[in-house]
C-alpha positions in Angstrom: -36.1 -50.8 42.5 -37.8 -52.6 45.3 -41.0 -54.6 44.8 -43.3 -51.7 45.7 -41.6 -49.3 43.4 -41.6 -51.9 40.6 -45.4 -52.3 40.9 -46.0 -48.5 40.9 -44.2 -48.1 37.6 -45.4 -51.2 35.8 -47.2 -50.6 32.5 -50.2 -52.5 31.6 -48.1 -54.3 28.9 -46.3 -56.2 31.6 -48.6 -59.2 32.2 -49.5 -60.9 35.5 -47.3 -64.0 35.0 -44.2 -61.8 34.4 -44.9 -59.6 37.4 -45.5 -62.7 39.6 -42.2 -64.3 38.5 -40.2 -61.1 39.2 -41.9 -60.5 42.6 -42.1 -64.0 43.9 -40.5 -64.7 47.2 -40.8 -68.5 46.8 -38.7 -71.1 44.9 -38.0 -69.9 41.4 -37.4 -73.5 40.2 -40.9 -74.5 41.4 -42.4 -71.5 39.6 -40.5 -72.3 36.5 -41.6 -76.0 36.6 -45.2 -74.9 36.9 -45.1 -72.2 34.2 -43.1 -74.3 31.7 -44.8 -77.5 32.6 -41.5 -79.4 32.7 -38.6 -79.8 35.2 -35.9 -77.2 35.2 -32.3 -78.5 35.5 -29.1 -76.8 36.4 -26.1 -76.2 34.2 -23.1 -75.1 36.3 -20.8 -72.6 34.7 -18.5 -71.7 37.6 -18.3 -72.5 41.3 -15.6 -71.5 43.7 -14.9 -70.7 47.3 -13.8 -67.1 47.7 -13.6 -64.5 50.4 -16.8 -62.4 50.9 -16.2 -58.8 49.8 -17.3 -55.8 51.8 -20.2 -54.7 49.6 -21.8 -58.1 49.5 -21.2 -58.6 53.2 -23.1 -55.4 53.9 -26.0 -56.5 51.6 -26.4 -59.9 53.3 -25.4 -58.6 56.8 -22.5 -60.9 57.2 -18.8 -60.5 58.2 -16.6 -59.6 55.3 -13.7 -61.9 54.6 -15.6 -65.1 55.4 -15.6 -68.0 53.0 -18.5 -68.1 50.5 -19.5 -70.3 47.6 -19.7 -68.1 44.5 -21.6 -69.9 41.8 -22.8 -69.1 38.3 -25.4 -71.4 36.7 -28.0 -71.5 34.0 -31.5 -72.9 34.9 -32.4 -75.0 31.8 -35.7 -76.1 30.3 -34.6 -79.0 28.1 -31.7 -77.4 26.1 -33.0 -73.9 26.5 -31.4 -71.5 28.9 -34.1 -69.7 30.8 -32.5 -68.0 33.8 -28.8 -67.1 34.6 -28.2 -67.1 38.3 -25.3 -66.1 40.6 -25.3 -67.2 44.2 -23.2 -66.0 47.0 -23.5 -68.5 49.9 -21.5 -68.2 53.1 -20.3 -71.6 54.2 -20.0 -70.9 58.0 -23.7 -71.5 58.9 -24.4 -74.1 56.2 -25.4 -77.6 57.2 -22.9 -80.3 56.1 -25.5 -82.0 53.9 -26.4 -78.6 52.2 -22.7 -77.8 51.7 -22.1 -81.2 50.1 -25.0 -80.9 47.7 -24.1 -77.4 46.7 -20.5 -78.4 46.3 -21.6 -81.1 43.8 -23.2 -78.3 41.9 -26.0 -80.1 40.1 -29.1 -79.1 42.0 -30.8 -75.6 42.0 -30.6 -74.0 45.5 -34.4 -73.6 45.7 -34.9 -77.3 44.9 -32.2 -78.3 47.4 -33.7 -76.3 50.2 -37.2 -77.5 49.5 -36.1 -81.1 49.3 -34.4 -80.8 52.7 -37.5 -79.1 54.1 -35.6 -76.1 55.1 -37.7 -73.0 55.7 -36.5 -70.0 53.8 -37.3 -66.4 53.5 -36.4 -64.0 50.8 -36.1 -60.2 51.4 -34.3 -57.1 50.1 -35.7 -57.7 46.7 -34.4 -55.5 43.9 -35.8 -55.6 40.4 -34.4 -54.0 37.3 -33.6 -54.1 33.6 -30.0 -54.7 32.7 -27.8 -55.2 29.6 -25.3 -58.0 29.6 -23.3 -58.7 26.5 -22.2 -62.2 27.8 -25.7 -63.3 28.7 -27.2 -62.0 25.5 -24.6 -63.9 23.5 -25.3 -67.1 25.5 -29.0 -66.7 24.7 -28.4 -65.9 21.0 -29.9 -62.4 21.4 -28.8 -59.1 20.0 -26.1 -57.5 22.1 -28.3 -54.5 23.1 -31.2 -56.6 24.4 -32.4 -55.4 27.8 -33.1 -58.2 30.3 -35.2 -58.4 33.4 -33.2 -59.2 36.5 -33.7 -59.4 40.3 -31.5 -59.8 43.4 -32.6 -60.8 46.8 -31.2 -62.0 50.2 -31.9 -65.5 51.2 -32.4 -66.6 54.9 -32.8 -70.1 56.2 -34.2 -71.3 59.5 -30.6 -72.1 60.7 -29.4 -68.5 60.3 -27.7 -69.1 57.0 -27.9 -66.0 54.7 -26.9 -65.6 51.0 -27.6 -63.5 48.0 -29.1 -64.6 44.7 -29.1 -62.6 41.4 -31.2 -63.9 38.6 -31.3 -62.7 35.0 -34.3 -63.9 32.9 -34.3 -64.9 29.3 -37.0 -62.9 27.5 -38.1 -66.2 25.9 -39.7 -67.4 29.2 -42.0 -64.4 29.0 -43.0 -64.9 25.4 -46.5 -66.0 24.8 -47.6 -65.5 28.4 -49.8 -62.6 27.4 -50.3 -63.8 23.8 -48.4 -60.9 22.4 -44.8 -62.2 22.5 -43.5 -58.7 22.4 -40.9 -56.9 24.6 -42.5 -55.9 27.8 -41.1 -52.8 29.4 -41.8 -50.3 32.2 -43.3 -47.0 31.3 
């Protein structure tokens, strides 16, 4: 669902910090640093250059077949995994210094763009609840755990576009409303 639809179906059990995290159009790493009161670091799982498929090309409004960096990472708070992220980043409009830093694979994209003072915009936000056996196992959760996720398109001032998908550990939402319970849509 998009942001408006998400807000229209939110239950009162879904607290403000959770809603803000899911709807934010700013840097996720900055928000996580502020909410967790510690720096978030990146653990790269996989990164490769591949050809952009037709479905993703349509989503980000780019030409299919061009080279993209396809990267899977965990955003970590200490030793705790807090967000799984997949990034699809076309290389053709990427500045050399950005490409080199992303290729190193040890800096979150939001942090990298912010440090380089690159203006960004996020749109086409989609929010949902998903089940992922692999992510649940990485988080030590029961296989049937339903997780909050979002996907958005990323634009930069230089015309660079990409897509980011983020799946949130329920542990980052615990305690934000004092209840520590599963928060769901009505």
